[in-house]
KEKE-3310 file (N, C-alpha, C; in steps of 0.2 Angstrom, whole numbers, plus 5000, padded with zeros to 4 digits):
npx = (5658:5645:5634:5617:5609:5597:5588:5588:5577:5566:5555:5545:5544:5538:5528:5523:5521:5511:5500:5501:5495:5482:5478:5478:5468:5456:5454:5460:5460:5468:5472:5473:5477:5472:5474:5468:5472:5467:5455:5448:5434:5425:5419:5405:5393:5376:5363:5355:5366:5379:5390:5384:5373:5358:5348:5335:5319:5318:5308:5303:5303:5316:5333:5339:5355:5359:5357:5364:5380:5395:5410:5422:5433:5443:5442:5432:5415:5400:5384:5369:5358:5348:5337:5337:5331:5341:5356:5373:5389:5407:5423:5442:5446:5437:5431:5415:5412:5417:5408:5395:5379:5369:5356:5355:5345:5335:5322:5320:5320:5333:5340:5350:5364:5375:5390:5392:5404:5404:5403:5390:5379:5369:5354:5343:5327:5316:5302:5296:5301:5309:5325:5335:5346:5360:5370:5387:5387:5375:5365:5348:5347:5342:5327:5322:5312:5308:5298:5289:5285:5280:5267:5259:5249:5251:5262:5279:5295:5308:5322:5341:5353:5366:5381:5392:5401:5405:5400:5387:5372:5362:5345:5337:5321:5305:5288:5275:5263:5276:5273:5266:5278:5284:5299:5311:5325:5333:5340:5344:5345:5349:5352:5348:5335:5329:5324:5327:5321:5330:5328:5316:5310:5298:5294:5294:5284:5288:5295:5306:5308:5316:5310:5309:5297:5300:5300:5285:5284:5287:5301:5311:5321:5340:5350:5360:5371:5388:5399:5413:5417:5406:5393:5382:5375:5362:5356:5347:5337:5335:5329:5331:5341:5351:5357:5354:5364:5363:5371:5369:5369:5374:5362:5353:5355:5356:5371:5377:5374:5374:5372:5373:5375:5371:5374:5371:5360:5357:5355:5355:5360:5375:5377:5391:5399:5408:5424:5437:5440:5429:5426:5413:5408:5401:5394:5388:5378:5378:5370:5379:5393:5401:5405:5414:5413:5421:5414:5413:5410:5413:5421:5421:5416:5426:5432:5435:5436:5432:5421:5414:5431:5436:5452:5454:5454:5439:5426:5425:5411:5407:5398:5396:5396:5378:5373:5376:5378:5377:5388:5403:5414:5429:5436:5450:5449:5447:5439:5422:5416:5402:5400:5389:5386:5380:5381:5388:5390:5400:5411:5423:5435:5444:5460:5467:5483:5500:5507:5499:5497:5495:5482:5475:5465:5456:5443)
npy = (4779:4766:4767:4768:4758:4764:4760:4748:4743:4749:4745:4739:4753:4760:4753:4754:4767:4770:4764:4771:4782:4778:4775:4787:4792:4784:4774:4761:4750:4746:4733:4724:4708:4696:4679:4664:4647:4632:4620:4604:4604:4597:4582:4571:4557:4558:4556:4547:4541:4542:4549:4555:4565:4576:4577:4585:4595:4612:4627:4630:4619:4614:4604:4603:4602:4602:4618:4626:4629:4633:4635:4635:4643:4633:4624:4617:4608:4612:4606:4612:4600:4599:4593:4580:4582:4585:4590:4591:4589:4591:4586:4595:4587:4582:4573:4563:4575:4572:4566:4570:4571:4559:4562:4577:4589:4584:4579:4594:4606:4612:4627:4636:4639:4643:4646:4650:4654:4649:4636:4633:4631:4640:4636:4638:4635:4636:4639:4638:4651:4650:4652:4638:4632:4624:4612:4608:4594:4594:4595:4602:4617:4629:4641:4652:4663:4670:4678:4682:4695:4701:4701:4693:4690:4678:4674:4673:4669:4661:4665:4667:4666:4675:4681:4683:4682:4696:4705:4702:4692:4692:4687:4685:4689:4684:4690:4679:4675:4675:4688:4697:4703:4710:4713:4708:4714:4708:4708:4697:4690:4674:4671:4683:4680:4688:4701:4713:4724:4728:4733:4736:4732:4736:4728:4729:4717:4713:4708:4720:4723:4719:4708:4693:4685:4670:4657:4656:4658:4669:4673:4676:4685:4683:4680:4684:4694:4698:4709:4720:4733:4729:4732:4725:4714:4713:4702:4704:4699:4708:4704:4693:4693:4701:4706:4714:4723:4728:4736:4740:4748:4739:4746:4749:4758:4764:4761:4758:4754:4741:4738:4723:4717:4708:4698:4686:4674:4675:4662:4656:4667:4668:4676:4678:4683:4696:4704:4711:4723:4729:4724:4713:4696:4687:4673:4670:4660:4652:4640:4632:4637:4646:4662:4670:4685:4701:4714:4732:4747:4757:4756:4745:4726:4715:4702:4686:4669:4658:4645:4630:4627:4618:4619:4604:4589:4580:4568:4553:4552:4565:4577:4594:4607:4608:4618:4632:4634:4634:4649:4657:4668:4668:4675:4675:4679:4667:4660:4650:4637:4629:4617:4608:4593:4584:4570:4572:4583:4596:4604:4618:4626:4642:4649:4664:4669:4672:4683:4694:4698:4706:4716:4720:4729:4733:4745)
npz = (5831:5825:5813:5808:5794:5787:5778:5775:5784:5778:5771:5784:5791:5784:5784:5796:5795:5789:5796:5809:5803:5799:5812:5820:5812:5818:5810:5812:5825:5840:5851:5869:5865:5875:5878:5882:5892:5890:5898:5904:5920:5925:5920:5910:5907:5901:5912:5926:5936:5950:5944:5933:5921:5920:5908:5900:5894:5890:5896:5884:5875:5872:5873:5887:5897:5916:5927:5932:5942:5953:5958:5971:5982:5985:5973:5973:5966:5963:5956:5949:5944:5937:5929:5934:5948:5961:5968:5965:5972:5969:5970:5969:5961:5952:5956:5966:5980:5998:6008:6007:6003:5994:5991:5990:5991:5983:5973:5970:5958:5952:5947:5950:5958:5973:5981:5997:6004:6018:6021:6016:6003:5992:5987:5971:5972:5959:5954:5967:5970:5982:5992:5995:6010:6009:6021:6022:6020:6013:6018:6024:6030:6032:6025:6012:6009:5994:5988:5998:6002:5992:5984:5970:5955:5947:5953:5958:5947:5950:5945:5945:5954:5963:5969:5983:5999:6004:5994:5996:5994:5981:5971:5956:5949:5943:5936:5935:5923:5909:5904:5908:5911:5922:5932:5946:5956:5972:5987:5999:6014:6022:6035:6044:6037:6030:6017:6004:5994:5979:5965:5952:5936:5924:5910:5891:5882:5867:5853:5852:5863:5880:5885:5874:5862:5860:5850:5850:5866:5881:5884:5899:5911:5908:5914:5931:5938:5948:5949:5947:5962:5970:5960:5949:5936:5924:5913:5894:5882:5869:5854:5842:5837:5847:5861:5878:5890:5906:5921:5935:5953:5969:5976:5968:5958:5940:5931:5919:5901:5890:5872:5863:5847:5834:5818:5815:5820:5840:5849:5861:5876:5888:5903:5911:5922:5932:5933:5940:5934:5929:5918:5910:5907:5890:5886:5868:5860:5844:5838:5829:5831:5844:5856:5867:5874:5881:5888:5892:5900:5890:5873:5860:5862:5867:5858:5867:5869:5856:5853:5843:5839:5856:5863:5871:5869:5863:5870:5865:5850:5854:5848:5838:5852:5856:5866:5876:5893:5910:5915:5923:5931:5940:5955:5952:5939:5931:5917:5917:5909:5903:5893:5884:5875:5863:5869:5881:5897:5901:5910:5907:5910:5907:5908:5910:5901:5905:5898:5889:5868:5857:5845:5830:5820:5805:5802)
capx = (5651:5643:5627:5615:5607:5589:5584:5585:5571:5561:5547:5542:5546:5534:5521:5522:5519:5504:5497:5498:5491:5477:5475:5478:5461:5451:5452:5462:5458:5472:5469:5479:5473:5473:5475:5467:5472:5458:5456:5442:5435:5422:5412:5399:5388:5368:5358:5354:5368:5383:5394:5380:5369:5353:5344:5328:5318:5318:5303:5301:5305:5322:5336:5346:5358:5362:5356:5368:5385:5397:5416:5424:5440:5447:5440:5425:5410:5394:5380:5361:5358:5340:5332:5337:5330:5346:5361:5379:5394:5412:5429:5445:5449:5430:5426:5410:5413:5416:5401:5389:5374:5368:5349:5355:5340:5329:5313:5319:5322:5336:5341:5356:5368:5380:5392:5393:5409:5404:5403:5385:5375:5366:5349:5337:5320:5312:5295:5291:5305:5313:5334:5335:5353:5363:5377:5394:5384:5370:5357:5346:5349:5336:5326:5320:5303:5311:5290:5284:5285:5277:5263:5258:5242:5251:5267:5286:5299:5316:5328:5344:5355:5373:5384:5397:5400:5409:5395:5381:5367:5356:5341:5332:5314:5300:5281:5271:5266:5283:5269:5266:5284:5288:5306:5314:5330:5332:5348:5341:5351:5348:5352:5340:5329:5325:5323:5327:5322:5335:5327:5312:5309:5292:5298:5288:5286:5288:5301:5309:5310:5321:5306:5307:5294:5305:5295:5278:5282:5290:5307:5313:5327:5339:5356:5362:5378:5391:5404:5417:5413:5398:5390:5377:5372:5357:5357:5340:5335:5333:5326:5333:5350:5354:5359:5356:5366:5358:5374:5368:5375:5371:5356:5347:5356:5359:5377:5378:5371:5377:5367:5378:5371:5376:5370:5369:5353:5359:5351:5358:5365:5376:5381:5397:5402:5412:5430:5439:5441:5423:5420:5406:5409:5395:5394:5385:5380:5375:5369:5384:5397:5398:5410:5413:5414:5423:5410:5413:5404:5414:5424:5419:5415:5432:5433:5438:5437:5427:5416:5421:5434:5441:5458:5454:5451:5430:5426:5422:5406:5406:5398:5398:5391:5371:5368:5380:5374:5377:5398:5405:5423:5430:5441:5456:5449:5447:5433:5420:5409:5395:5397:5383:5388:5376:5384:5389:5389:5408:5411:5428:5439:5449:5464:5473:5490:5502:5509:5496:5499:5493:5478:5474:5459:5451:5435)
capy = (4775:4762:4773:4760:4757:4762:4759:4739:4742:4755:4740:4740:4757:4763:4750:4758:4773:4772:4761:4776:4787:4775:4776:4794:4795:4781:4769:4754:4750:4743:4733:4720:4700:4689:4673:4657:4641:4629:4613:4603:4603:4592:4577:4564:4556:4559:4549:4547:4540:4548:4554:4557:4574:4572:4581:4588:4600:4619:4628:4631:4608:4611:4600:4607:4599:4605:4623:4631:4627:4636:4635:4639:4644:4627:4622:4611:4612:4611:4607:4610:4595:4602:4586:4575:4585:4586:4595:4587:4590:4587:4590:4600:4583:4578:4566:4565:4578:4567:4566:4576:4566:4558:4567:4583:4593:4580:4583:4602:4605:4617:4632:4641:4637:4647:4643:4657:4654:4648:4629:4630:4630:4641:4633:4642:4631:4641:4637:4642:4657:4651:4648:4633:4633:4616:4614:4605:4587:4592:4594:4606:4619:4635:4644:4659:4665:4678:4682:4683:4703:4703:4693:4694:4686:4674:4671:4675:4663:4662:4664:4667:4668:4681:4685:4682:4685:4699:4707:4699:4688:4694:4684:4689:4686:4686:4688:4673:4672:4681:4692:4702:4709:4712:4708:4711:4711:4707:4706:4693:4688:4668:4670:4684:4678:4697:4702:4719:4723:4734:4738:4733:4734:4734:4727:4727:4711:4713:4709:4726:4725:4714:4698:4694:4681:4664:4649:4658:4661:4674:4673:4678:4688:4675:4680:4691:4691:4702:4714:4725:4737:4729:4731:4718:4715:4709:4701:4702:4698:4712:4701:4686:4697:4708:4705:4721:4723:4731:4736:4744:4746:4738:4749:4749:4763:4762:4765:4759:4747:4741:4731:4717:4716:4702:4698:4679:4675:4672:4655:4657:4671:4666:4680:4672:4686:4702:4705:4717:4729:4731:4720:4707:4694:4686:4668:4670:4652:4654:4635:4628:4638:4653:4666:4672:4693:4705:4719:4735:4753:4760:4754:4738:4721:4710:4693:4682:4663:4653:4637:4625:4621:4621:4613:4601:4584:4579:4563:4548:4551:4570:4582:4600:4608:4612:4624:4633:4635:4642:4651:4661:4672:4670:4682:4676:4680:4663:4660:4644:4636:4624:4615:4603:4589:4578:4563:4573:4586:4597:4610:4620:4633:4646:4652:4670:4667:4680:4688:4697:4700:4714:4712:4725:4728:4739:4748)
capz = (5831:5818:5808:5806:5789:5789:5770:5776:5788:5774:5773:5790:5795:5780:5786:5804:5799:5785:5803:5813:5800:5802:5818:5821:5811:5821:5806:5814:5830:5843:5859:5871:5864:5882:5877:5885:5892:5893:5902:5906:5924:5925:5914:5913:5901:5901:5916:5932:5942:5953:5939:5927:5924:5919:5901:5900:5888:5893:5894:5876:5874:5868:5878:5893:5904:5921:5925:5937:5945:5956:5960:5977:5981:5983:5966:5974:5961:5965:5951:5950:5941:5935:5926:5939:5951:5962:5969:5966:5972:5967:5974:5965:5955:5950:5961:5971:5987:6001:6013:6004:6002:5987:5989:5992:5987:5982:5972:5968:5948:5954:5943:5950:5966:5974:5988:6001:6008:6027:6021:6014:5998:5992:5979:5969:5968:5954:5953:5972:5971:5987:5992:6001:6011:6012:6024:6020:6019:6008:6023:6021:6037:6031:6018:6013:6004:5991:5987:6005:6003:5986:5981:5961:5952:5945:5958:5955:5946:5953:5939:5944:5962:5962:5975:5988:6006:6004:5991:5997:5990:5976:5968:5949:5952:5934:5937:5931:5917:5908:5897:5913:5909:5930:5935:5951:5959:5978:5992:6005:6020:6023:6043:6045:6033:6026:6010:6002:5986:5975:5958:5948:5929:5921:5903:5886:5880:5861:5850:5854:5871:5884:5887:5867:5860:5857:5850:5854:5873:5881:5888:5905:5910:5906:5920:5937:5941:5953:5949:5954:5966:5972:5954:5948:5930:5920:5905:5895:5874:5864:5850:5842:5836:5851:5870:5882:5897:5911:5925:5942:5958:5974:5979:5960:5951:5934:5930:5912:5897:5883:5868:5860:5842:5829:5811:5817:5826:5845:5849:5868:5879:5896:5908:5915:5926:5930:5933:5945:5930:5929:5912:5911:5901:5888:5879:5863:5857:5837:5836:5827:5834:5848:5855:5874:5874:5887:5885:5897:5898:5885:5868:5858:5863:5864:5858:5872:5864:5852:5853:5844:5844:5860:5861:5872:5864:5865:5870:5858:5850:5855:5841:5840:5856:5854:5871:5881:5901:5913:5916:5927:5933:5947:5957:5948:5930:5926:5915:5916:5904:5901:5885:5884:5869:5863:5871:5889:5902:5901:5910:5904:5914:5903:5913:5905:5900:5909:5894:5882:5864:5853:5840:5826:5815:5801:5806)
cpx = (5648:5639:5624:5611:5599:5584:5582:5580:5566:5554:5543:5540:5538:5527:5519:5519:5511:5499:5497:5495:5485:5473:5475:5469:5456:5450:5455:5463:5465:5470:5472:5474:5476:5471:5474:5469:5467:5460:5450:5440:5430:5418:5411:5394:5381:5366:5357:5359:5373:5386:5390:5378:5363:5352:5339:5327:5315:5308:5298:5302:5311:5328:5340:5349:5357:5360:5359:5374:5388:5403:5419:5430:5447:5447:5436:5419:5405:5388:5372:5359:5348:5335:5330:5333:5335:5352:5368:5385:5402:5420:5433:5445:5444:5428:5421:5415:5412:5412:5396:5384:5371:5361:5349:5350:5335:5326:5313:5323:5327:5339:5347:5358:5375:5384:5392:5397:5411:5402:5395:5384:5370:5358:5344:5330:5315:5306:5291:5296:5306:5321:5333:5345:5355:5369:5382:5393:5377:5363:5355:5344:5344:5336:5323:5315:5306:5302:5286:5282:5282:5271:5259:5253:5247:5258:5274:5290:5306:5320:5336:5347:5361:5375:5389:5398:5402:5403:5389:5377:5362:5352:5337:5327:5311:5295:5280:5264:5270:5278:5269:5271:5289:5294:5309:5320:5330:5336:5342:5349:5347:5349:5347:5334:5326:5328:5322:5328:5326:5334:5322:5309:5302:5294:5292:5290:5283:5294:5308:5311:5313:5315:5304:5304:5300:5299:5289:5278:5288:5296:5310:5319:5334:5344:5357:5368:5384:5396:5408:5413:5406:5392:5386:5375:5368:5358:5347:5342:5331:5328:5330:5340:5354:5352:5360:5359:5365:5363:5370:5371:5371:5363:5352:5348:5359:5365:5380:5375:5375:5371:5372:5371:5373:5370:5368:5364:5356:5354:5351:5362:5367:5378:5384:5398:5405:5418:5432:5443:5435:5420:5418:5408:5403:5398:5388:5382:5374:5370:5374:5392:5394:5406:5410:5417:5416:5419:5411:5411:5406:5421:5418:5419:5422:5430:5439:5440:5431:5424:5413:5425:5437:5447:5457:5449:5443:5431:5423:5415:5400:5402:5397:5393:5384:5367:5377:5376:5376:5387:5396:5413:5423:5436:5447:5455:5446:5439:5428:5415:5407:5396:5394:5384:5379:5376:5386:5389:5396:5408:5420:5430:5444:5452:5466:5479:5493:5505:5505:5499:5493:5488:5475:5470:5459:5445:5431)
cpy = (4773:4765:4764:4762:4757:4760:4751:4740:4746:4751:4741:4744:4761:4759:4754:4765:4774:4767:4766:4782:4785:4776:4782:4797:4790:4774:4761:4754:4744:4738:4725:4713:4697:4681:4668:4650:4638:4623:4610:4601:4594:4589:4573:4565:4559:4553:4554:4546:4545:4551:4555:4562:4572:4579:4581:4592:4605:4619:4631:4623:4609:4608:4602:4603:4602:4615:4630:4628:4635:4634:4638:4640:4638:4622:4616:4615:4610:4612:4608:4606:4595:4594:4582:4576:4585:4590:4591:4591:4587:4591:4593:4593:4579:4573:4569:4567:4573:4568:4569:4568:4565:4562:4570:4587:4590:4581:4592:4603:4612:4622:4637:4637:4640:4646:4650:4657:4654:4640:4627:4632:4632:4639:4637:4635:4637:4642:4640:4647:4656:4648:4643:4633:4626:4616:4610:4596:4587:4594:4601:4611:4626:4637:4650:4660:4671:4681:4683:4691:4706:4698:4697:4690:4679:4668:4674:4668:4666:4662:4663:4669:4672:4683:4679:4684:4693:4707:4708:4696:4691:4687:4688:4684:4689:4684:4683:4675:4678:4690:4700:4708:4713:4709:4714:4708:4714:4704:4702:4690:4680:4667:4674:4681:4684:4698:4711:4723:4729:4738:4733:4737:4731:4733:4728:4721:4709:4710:4712:4727:4718:4707:4699:4686:4675:4659:4650:4660:4666:4673:4676:4680:4681:4676:4685:4688:4700:4705:4717:4729:4736:4730:4723:4720:4709:4707:4700:4700:4702:4712:4695:4687:4701:4705:4711:4720:4727:4731:4744:4743:4742:4740:4750:4754:4762:4764:4762:4753:4747:4736:4729:4713:4712:4700:4689:4679:4671:4667:4656:4661:4669:4672:4676:4677:4692:4701:4710:4722:4732:4728:4715:4705:4690:4681:4669:4662:4654:4646:4630:4632:4643:4657:4669:4681:4696:4711:4725:4742:4757:4756:4747:4733:4716:4703:4691:4676:4661:4646:4636:4629:4624:4615:4607:4596:4581:4570:4559:4549:4558:4573:4589:4604:4611:4616:4625:4636:4631:4644:4656:4663:4671:4674:4682:4679:4675:4661:4653:4642:4631:4622:4610:4599:4586:4570:4566:4581:4589:4602:4610:4625:4637:4651:4658:4667:4673:4686:4689:4697:4706:4712:4719:4722:4735:4739:4748)
cpz = (5823:5818:5807:5800:5789:5782:5771:5779:5784:5773:5778:5793:5791:5782:5792:5803:5795:5790:5808:5809:5802:5806:5820:5818:5811:5815:5808:5821:5832:5851:5861:5871:5870:5878:5882:5885:5894:5894:5905:5915:5928:5918:5917:5908:5906:5903:5922:5940:5944:5949:5935:5929:5919:5911:5901:5894:5894:5893:5886:5872:5869:5874:5881:5897:5912:5919:5928:5940:5948:5957:5967:5977:5980:5978:5967:5966:5963:5959:5952:5944:5940:5932:5931:5945:5959:5963:5970:5967:5973:5969:5968:5958:5950:5951:5965:5977:5992:6008:6011:6001:5997:5984:5990:5988:5984:5981:5969:5963:5950:5947:5944:5958:5965:5980:5990:6004:6014:6023:6017:6007:5996:5985:5978:5968:5964:5955:5961:5974:5977:5989:5997:6003:6013:6014:6020:6017:6014:6013:6022:6030:6036:6025:6018:6006:6001:5989:5993:6005:5998:5983:5972:5959:5950:5949:5953:5954:5947:5948:5941:5952:5960:5970:5978:5995:6006:5999:5993:5993:5987:5972:5961:5949:5942:5937:5932:5930:5914:5904:5903:5912:5917:5932:5941:5953:5967:5982:5996:6010:6024:6032:6046:6043:6029:6019:6008:5994:5982:5968:5955:5941:5926:5912:5898:5883:5873:5859:5851:5858:5875:5883:5878:5866:5856:5856:5852:5861:5875:5885:5894:5904:5911:5913:5924:5937:5945:5949:5953:5958:5969:5964:5953:5940:5928:5914:5902:5885:5873:5857:5847:5837:5839:5857:5874:5888:5903:5918:5931:5947:5965:5978:5973:5954:5947:5935:5923:5908:5891:5879:5862:5852:5837:5823:5811:5821:5831:5848:5859:5872:5884:5898:5913:5921:5926:5933:5939:5942:5928:5921:5914:5905:5899:5884:5874:5859:5851:5832:5835:5830:5839:5850:5862:5872:5880:5886:5894:5897:5893:5880:5865:5861:5863:5865:5861:5868:5862:5854:5847:5839:5850:5859:5864:5869:5868:5866:5863:5857:5852:5848:5842:5847:5854:5859:5874:5887:5905:5912:5921:5926:5939:5950:5953:5942:5926:5923:5915:5914:5903:5895:5884:5877:5869:5867:5879:5890:5900:5903:5911:5908:5909:5906:5907:5907:5903:5906:5888:5877:5862:5848:5836:5821:5812:5802:5797)
residu = (UNK:UNK:UNK:UNK:UNK:UNK:UNK:UNK:UNK:UNK:UNK:UNK:UNK:UNK:UNK:UNK:UNK:UNK:UNK:UNK:UNK:UNK:UNK:UNK:UNK:UNK:UNK:UNK:UNK:UNK:UNK:UNK:UNK:UNK:UNK:UNK:UNK:UNK:UNK:UNK:UNK:UNK:UNK:UNK:UNK:UNK:UNK:UNK:UNK:UNK:UNK:UNK:UNK:UNK:UNK:UNK:UNK:UNK:UNK:UNK:UNK:UNK:UNK:UNK:UNK:UNK:UNK:UNK:UNK:UNK:UNK:UNK:UNK:UNK:UNK:UNK:UNK:UNK:UNK:UNK:UNK:UNK:UNK:UNK:UNK:UNK:UNK:UNK:UNK:UNK:UNK:UNK:UNK:UNK:UNK:UNK:UNK:UNK:UNK:UNK:UNK:UNK:UNK:UNK:UNK:UNK:UNK:UNK:UNK:UNK:UNK:UNK:UNK:UNK:UNK:UNK:UNK:UNK:UNK:UNK:UNK:UNK:UNK:UNK:UNK:UNK:UNK:UNK:UNK:UNK:UNK:UNK:UNK:UNK:UNK:UNK:UNK:UNK:UNK:UNK:UNK:UNK:UNK:UNK:UNK:UNK:UNK:UNK:UNK:UNK:UNK:UNK:UNK:UNK:UNK:UNK:UNK:UNK:UNK:UNK:UNK:UNK:UNK:UNK:UNK:UNK:UNK:UNK:UNK:UNK:UNK:UNK:UNK:UNK:UNK:UNK:UNK:UNK:UNK:UNK:UNK:UNK:UNK:UNK:UNK:UNK:UNK:UNK:UNK:UNK:UNK:UNK:UNK:UNK:UNK:UNK:UNK:UNK:UNK:UNK:UNK:UNK:UNK:UNK:UNK:UNK:UNK:UNK:UNK:UNK:UNK:UNK:UNK:UNK:UNK:UNK:UNK:UNK:UNK:UNK:UNK:UNK:UNK:UNK:UNK:UNK:UNK:UNK:UNK:UNK:UNK:UNK:UNK:UNK:UNK:UNK:UNK:UNK:UNK:UNK:UNK:UNK:UNK:UNK:UNK:UNK:UNK:UNK:UNK:UNK:UNK:UNK:UNK:UNK:UNK:UNK:UNK:UNK:UNK:UNK:UNK:UNK:UNK:UNK:UNK:UNK:UNK:UNK:UNK:UNK:UNK:UNK:UNK:UNK:UNK:UNK:UNK:UNK:UNK:UNK:UNK:UNK:UNK:UNK:UNK:UNK:UNK:UNK:UNK:UNK:UNK:UNK:UNK:UNK:UNK:UNK:UNK:UNK:UNK:UNK:UNK:UNK:UNK:UNK:UNK:UNK:UNK:UNK:UNK:UNK:UNK:UNK:UNK:UNK:UNK:UNK:UNK:UNK:UNK:UNK:UNK:UNK:UNK:UNK:UNK:UNK:UNK:UNK:UNK:UNK:UNK:UNK:UNK:UNK:UNK:UNK:UNK:UNK:UNK:UNK:UNK:UNK:UNK:UNK:UNK:UNK:UNK:UNK:UNK:UNK:UNK:UNK:UNK:UNK:UNK:UNK:UNK:UNK:UNK:UNK:UNK:UNK:UNK)
# end
């Protein structure tokens, strides 16, 4: 029998022993580091043409591009072209979808869109708190008034839509003006045109509360998304350096909450969605850089990706991203994120690689 000379491995073994001691005292964290392959799904310059996307000022005067998109199981993409007041649809190759009307939802500054799995698209009419249902050609088939069951002094603003056929469809609404601090999540059935309130919040409109004063105006709750086992997540700004994530059940019961704090000022927080393992993904935009984090009920947020730079080569004239909006996670765990540059609209896809690695760091 041949004996192994352990002296040759004295250095690596000593390092491993030290790391094990540090890990035992909680001084070193080891996690799975999932890498992502990135590709471009859809891209186009700013404008009002068939292969162009609109850009205009948001409620605080900052430039923004399309405010919503969704991707179905076949790779078809629907985009809420907010500034151009229309809804666009593309096939899996990024070409205009055959048969889709060029004037779909014309005149509606849509802020969110959702495929319903039955050939229809739900469109958020923000100012009127309506959900419009469009068929496979883009023609309106029905609409649901989400404010019909509860009148408030200034009216309701429709902030976001979320859901799919199995989980149901939900909407996030906030009372106007934002200083009222009243927010509600409702479940809606476009077929029966029935509305059921899931949860209601009365929020403090100060810098320490979920409604944060930003450029002199109160910022509404940012996003709503669905997760595993029928859960829902809402994101709120808790100040210039803080994002709060509230996770609830489909019946409105509180499940868990996490507060994400950063040293750099967070210009925009985008809630991408949840995966089958109970994690939710949040993109944080710092102006000249951004990062995507995976957040769970326990443990530290895990860094998934950074922006910039993405690996896909930018088009000529592109600068660093000036805003991220919006995002999505599909059932296969693929991340979709809009990176708006000074020159164009870009929808990117991050696909997790098959073999994850390990990463470790000192606390």
